[in-house]
C-alpha positions as CSV (number, residue, x, y, z in Angstrom):
1,M,3.9,3.6,16.2
2,E,5.3,3.3,13.2
3,F,3.5,5.7,10.6
4,A,3.7,5.6,6.9
5,K,2.7,6.9,4.2
6,F,0.3,5.7,0.9
7,T,-0.9,7.3,-1.6
8,L,-5.3,5.7,-1.6
9,L,-7.3,5.5,-4.3
10,S,-10.8,6.5,-3.9
11,I,-13.6,5.2,-6.2
12,K,-16.9,7.6,-4.8
13,E,-20.2,5.8,-6.8
14,N,-22.2,9.3,-6.5
15,E,-19.5,11.2,-7.5
16,P,-18.7,13.3,-10.6
17,I,-15.6,12.4,-10.5
18,R,-15.1,8.7,-10.0
19,E,-11.3,7.8,-9.2
20,R,-9.6,10.3,-6.5
21,E,-6.1,10.5,-5.2
22,E,-5.7,10.6,-0.8
23,E,-2.1,10.5,0.8
24,I,-3.5,9.3,4.1
25,L,-0.9,8.0,7.0
26,L,-1.0,4.2,8.2
27,N,0.1,3.1,11.3
28,L,2.4,-0.3,10.0
29,N,1.9,-1.9,13.1
30,H,-1.9,-2.5,11.5
31,V,-1.1,-3.0,7.9
32,V,-1.2,-7.0,7.7
33,S,-0.6,-7.4,3.9
34,I,0.0,-5.4,0.7
35,K,-0.4,-7.5,-2.7
36,P,0.9,-5.8,-5.6
37,I,-2.1,-5.7,-8.1
38,N,-3.3,-4.8,-11.7
39,L,-6.0,-1.7,-11.4
40,V,-8.3,-0.3,-14.2
41,L,-8.9,3.0,-14.0
42,A,-10.8,4.5,-17.0
43,E,-9.0,3.0,-20.1
44,K,-6.4,2.2,-18.7
45,V,-4.3,-0.8,-16.2
46,M,-1.7,0.3,-13.6
47,K,0.0,-1.5,-11.4
48,G,-1.3,-0.7,-7.3
49,Y,-1.8,-2.5,-3.8
50,W,-3.9,-4.1,-1.8
51,I,-3.8,-3.1,1.6
52,R,-5.3,-5.0,4.1
53,L,-4.8,-3.7,7.7
54,T,-6.0,-5.6,11.2
55,N,-9.1,-4.1,11.3
56,G,-10.3,-6.7,8.6
57,K,-10.7,-2.6,6.0
58,K,-9.1,-2.8,2.9
59,Y,-7.4,-0.4,0.0
60,R,-6.0,0.3,-2.9
61,A,-2.9,1.4,-3.1
62,I,-1.0,4.0,-5.9
63,K,1.7,4.3,-4.6
64,I,3.7,3.0,-1.2
65,P,7.0,3.9,0.8
66,F,10.0,3.2,-1.9
67,Y,11.6,0.5,0.8
68,I,8.1,-1.1,1.2
69,E,8.5,-1.7,-2.5
70,D,12.1,-2.5,-2.5
71,T,11.4,-5.5,-0.1
72,I,8.9,-6.7,-2.4
73,I,10.2,-6.7,-5.9
74,R,14.3,-7.3,-4.5
75,D,12.5,-10.6,-2.6
76,G,10.2,-11.2,-6.1
77,Q,7.3,-11.9,-3.8
78,Q,3.7,-11.5,-4.5
79,S,2.9,-10.3,-1.1
80,V,4.7,-9.1,1.7
81,Y,3.5,-9.6,5.4
82,I,4.2,-7.0,7.6
83,E,5.6,-9.1,11.4
84,E,7.6,-7.9,13.5
85,E,10.9,-8.9,11.9
86,N,10.0,-7.4,8.4
87,L,9.1,-3.9,10.2
88,K,12.2,-4.1,11.3
89,Y,13.8,-4.4,8.0
90,L,11.9,-2.0,6.3
91,E,13.1,0.4,9.4
92,S,16.7,-0.1,8.7
93,N,16.6,0.2,5.2
94,E,14.2,3.2,5.5
95,V,16.5,6.5,3.7
96,Q,16.3,9.7,6.3
C-alpha cells in the first residue's frame, strides 16, 4: 500500500463555516484518476483537483502531493489515471 497526503475541501451544508480543509492520507492503489478543476469558494476561484477512487467516491482537493502535480504539469495532461506504470513513475520521482 502506498499512501500520500491530500488536503481535501469539505463542504458542509449545515455548518456555519461552509468550507473546511481536511488533511487525509489516501491509498494511491485506490485512486483511479486526478483531474485539475477550478473551485469556486466564497467570492474567489482557485485551482483544485477532482479525485476519484475505486469505490466510486469523489473528492475535491486543494493540495495534492507535488510529484503527482508535477506529472500533470509536465505531461500537460487534463487528468492523471493512476495505473501500475504511473504509480511506479510517481514512486521513483518522490523526493525523500
